[in-house]
C-alpha positions in Angstrom: 138.2 105.7 105.2 140.9 107.5 104.4 144.1 106.0 106.0 147.2 109.7 105.9 150.2 108.1 104.2 153.4 107.9 106.9 151.2 110.2 109.7 153.7 110.3 112.4 156.6 110.5 110.4 155.7 112.9 108.4 154.7 115.2 111.7 157.2 114.4 114.0 159.3 115.6 110.8 157.5 118.7 110.1 157.4 119.4 113.5 160.5 120.8 116.3 158.5 123.8 117.9 154.8 123.5 119.0 154.9 127.6 119.1 155.2 127.5 115.4 153.2 128.9 112.6 152.5 125.6 110.1 150.6 125.0 107.0 148.8 121.4 105.8 149.0 122.6 101.8 146.7 119.4 101.1 143.8 119.0 104.1 142.2 116.1 102.5 140.6 114.3 104.4 142.2 115.9 107.9 144.6 112.8 109.1 147.8 114.9 109.1 146.2 118.2 110.3 144.6 117.1 113.4 147.5 114.9 114.2 150.0 118.6 113.9 147.2 120.7 116.2 147.1 117.4 118.9 151.4 118.9 119.0 150.8 122.4 119.2 150.7 124.4 122.1 148.4 127.3 122.7 150.3 129.6 120.9 150.9 127.2 118.2 148.9 128.1 114.6 148.1 125.6 111.4 146.4 126.8 108.3 145.2 124.3 105.3 144.7 125.1 101.8 143.1 122.3 99.4 141.0 123.0 95.9 137.9 120.2 97.1 135.4 121.8 98.4 134.3 118.8 100.0 137.8 118.9 101.7 136.8 122.3 103.0 133.2 121.7 104.3 135.5 118.3 106.7 137.5 121.2 107.7 134.9 123.7 108.6 134.2 120.7 111.0 137.5 121.4 113.3 136.8 123.9 116.1 139.6 125.1 116.5 141.0 128.7 117.5 144.6 127.6 115.2 143.2 126.7 113.2 142.3 128.7 109.1 140.8 126.5 106.0 141.8 128.1 102.7 139.9 127.5 100.1 142.8 127.6 97.3 145.5 125.8 95.9 148.4 125.3 97.9 150.2 127.3 95.0 148.8 130.4 96.3 150.5 130.2 99.9 152.4 133.1 99.7 149.2 134.9 98.9 146.9 133.5 100.8 149.1 133.9 103.6 149.8 137.7 103.6 145.8 138.4 103.4 146.3 136.5 107.1 149.7 138.8 107.7 151.2 135.8 107.8 155.0 136.7 106.9 157.2 133.7 107.9 156.0 129.6 108.3 157.8 127.3 110.7 156.7 124.1 108.7 154.7 123.4 105.5 153.8 119.9 105.0 152.9 119.0 101.2 150.6 115.6 100.4 150.5 115.4 97.4 148.0 113.5 94.8 144.9 112.0 94.9 143.3 110.8 99.0 141.0 108.1 99.1 137.7 109.8 99.4 138.2 110.8 96.1 138.6 108.1 94.7 136.3 106.1 95.7 133.8 108.1 95.2 132.3 107.4 91.5 130.6 111.2 90.7 134.3 112.5 90.7 135.7 110.6 87.9 138.9 109.7 89.0 139.0 106.1 89.4 138.0 103.3 86.9 136.8 101.2 89.0 133.4 103.3 89.7 130.6 104.5 86.9 130.7 107.9 86.7 131.3 111.1 85.1 134.4 112.2 83.5 135.7 114.9 85.9 139.0 114.7 87.5 139.1 118.6 88.3 140.5 118.8 91.8 138.0 122.0 92.6 134.9 121.7 90.9 134.3 124.6 90.7 136.0 126.0 88.5 137.4 124.9 84.9 137.2 121.5 82.4 136.2 118.2 83.3 138.2 115.4 81.7 135.0 114.9 79.1 135.3 117.8 77.8 139.5 117.7 77.4 138.7 114.5 75.4 135.8 115.2 73.6 138.0 118.5 72.4 142.2 118.1 72.4 144.1 117.0 69.2 145.6 113.7 69.1 148.8 114.7 68.8 147.8 116.8 72.5 146.7 113.5 74.0 149.0 111.2 73.1 151.9 114.4 74.5 150.1 114.2 77.9 149.5 109.9 78.1 153.5 109.9 77.1 154.7 113.1 79.7 152.4 112.4 82.8 152.0 108.8 82.6 154.8 107.7 81.6 152.6 105.2 79.1 154.7 103.1 76.0 151.3 102.1 74.9 150.4 106.3 74.7 150.3 106.5 71.0 148.2 103.5 70.2 145.7 105.4 73.2 145.6 107.9 71.4 144.3 106.5 68.9 141.7 104.5 70.1 140.1 107.4 72.1 139.8 109.5 68.8 138.5 106.9 66.7 135.2 106.1 69.9 135.1 109.4 70.5 134.1 109.9 67.3 131.2 107.6 67.0 130.5 108.7 70.8 131.4 111.3 72.8 132.9 109.8 75.8 131.1 110.4 79.0 132.4 108.2 81.4 135.0 107.0 84.2 134.1 102.9 82.5 134.0 103.8 79.1 137.1 105.4 79.0 138.3 102.5 81.1 136.9 100.1 78.3 138.6 102.1 75.6 142.0 101.8 77.4 142.0 98.6 78.4 140.8 97.2 74.8 144.3 98.5 74.0 146.5 97.4 76.8 145.9 94.3 77.4 148.3 93.9 80.5 149.2 90.0 80.9 149.8 90.9 84.9 146.5 92.2 85.6 144.9 89.3 83.5 146.0 87.8 86.1 145.3 88.9 88.8 148.0 91.7 89.1 147.7 95.3 90.9 147.8 97.7 88.3 144.6 98.0 85.5 145.9 99.2 82.3 143.5 101.8 82.9 146.1 103.4 85.1 148.8 105.6 83.7 146.0 107.1 81.2 143.7 108.4 84.0 146.6 109.9 86.8 148.1 111.3 83.1 144.8 112.8 82.6 144.8 114.2 86.0 147.1 115.7 86.2 147.2 117.5 83.3 143.7 119.1 84.2 145.0 120.3 87.7 147.9 121.6 85.7 149.2 119.1 88.9 153.5 118.9 88.3 154.0 122.5 88.0 151.7 123.9 90.5 154.1 121.7 92.8 157.4 123.5 90.9 156.2 127.3 91.7 155.1 126.4 95.3 158.6 124.6 96.0 160.3 128.0 95.9 157.9 129.6 97.9 157.9 127.6 100.3 161.6 127.8 101.1 161.0 132.1 101.0 158.5 131.5 103.7 160.5 129.4 106.2 161.8 130.5 109.2 165.5 129.2 110.2 165.1 125.6 110.8 161.7 125.8 109.9 161.0 122.5 108.0 159.5 121.0 104.4 157.9 118.0 104.0 156.6 116.5 100.7 154.7 113.1 100.1 155.0 112.4 96.9 153.3 109.8 95.1 154.9 109.0 91.5 158.5 109.8 89.5 157.3 112.6 88.3 156.4 114.4 91.4 158.9 112.3 93.3 161.5 113.5 90.6 160.8 117.3 91.6 161.0 117.4 95.1 164.2 115.6 94.7 166.0 117.4 92.3 164.5 121.4 93.8 166.2 120.4 97.4 169.6 119.4 96.4 169.8 121.6 93.8 168.9 124.0 97.3 170.9 122.4 99.4 173.7 122.2 97.1 174.4 125.6 95.0 177.9 125.6 95.4 179.5 123.7 92.9 182.2 124.6 91.3 181.4 126.8 87.6 183.9 125.5 84.9 184.8 128.9 84.6 187.9 130.2 86.8 189.3 132.2 89.1 185.7 133.2 90.2 184.2 136.5 90.5 183.1 138.6 94.1 179.3 138.2 92.6 180.3 134.3 91.2 181.7 133.6 94.7 178.8 135.5 96.8 176.0 133.2 95.1 178.2 130.1 95.8 177.5 130.5 99.5 173.7 130.7 99.0 172.7 127.6 100.4 169.0 127.6 101.6 168.0 123.9 102.3 170.2 120.9 104.5 168.5 117.4 103.0 167.1 115.6 106.5 167.9 112.1 106.9 167.0 110.6 103.5 164.0 109.5 101.5 161.6 107.9 103.3 159.0 104.6 102.3 156.2 103.6 104.6 157.0 100.5 106.4 155.6 97.1 105.3 153.0 97.1 108.0 151.3 100.5 107.1 151.4 99.0 102.7 149.1 95.3 104.4 147.2 97.9 106.0 146.8 100.6 103.4 148.2 99.4 99.9 147.5 102.8 97.7 150.6 103.9 100.8 153.0 101.9 98.7 154.2 104.7 96.4 154.4 106.7 98.8 158.0 108.6 99.2 158.8 111.1 102.1 161.5 113.3 101.1 162.4 115.9 104.0 164.7 119.8 104.0 165.4 122.3 106.5 165.8 125.8 106.1 169.1 127.3 107.1 170.4 130.4 108.3 172.4 132.6 104.9 173.7 135.7 104.7 171.7 137.9 102.5 
């Protein structure tokens, strides 16, 4: 069963108006969406997005006139909302990463613990599978992806091992890939019962690359701010440092555009640009409590950041 991370904390931070229009950019199994709907009044509205067809099927079971589900990535938020004739929203929640149901379903290919085809696509209706990509990518490109998106220090050796293995036999299953990586990354911690499997970072890197997760996040955050009403909230839950770094830097930049340039005095246009702060950061980054982690160990790496749209003079 999927347990939504920082459930009450995220919804508490998101909803300031019970009659507002809200977006759940990552419906998943619907935990956050259901709690949001329970907090909204009769005039409230929630629009959810998900690339995963399985998630959309779950969302279709919600019988509530205040709720809409879109089979789409949140990177298309602006155009999808325009199609619904929604110009402004009062809050948006992005719960990034992979849901427990995706990890536990072996046929999806996200997990190195379950035997299944190497798929890893969030949207299984289109795009290249992990197996197709792994069996065609060049060794330098593979090394770059594993290093940049997995922050894996053994990236060069893993890429070499994968290329050598596929020359003997195409790589098609999760266990096959996991065993190739584990033979290279023989972590003493894991052998002693540590929590991180040697293939964790490589699987993460391939998944992020195939689904363009970081690129879509970077393109979506500015859209969220453009769409938010004054006092509207942006709530983002990240699960690894690459995501969190993007969110943190974006929020800081939007909240602190008034850093003085080196060149003084300032021209009129430069003075006007300094006043274009669009966000105010709300509180500090929040992590799950020890109690939540004990119940849901997958929550241990989560970080939640919150920012609020401020009134600006265009």
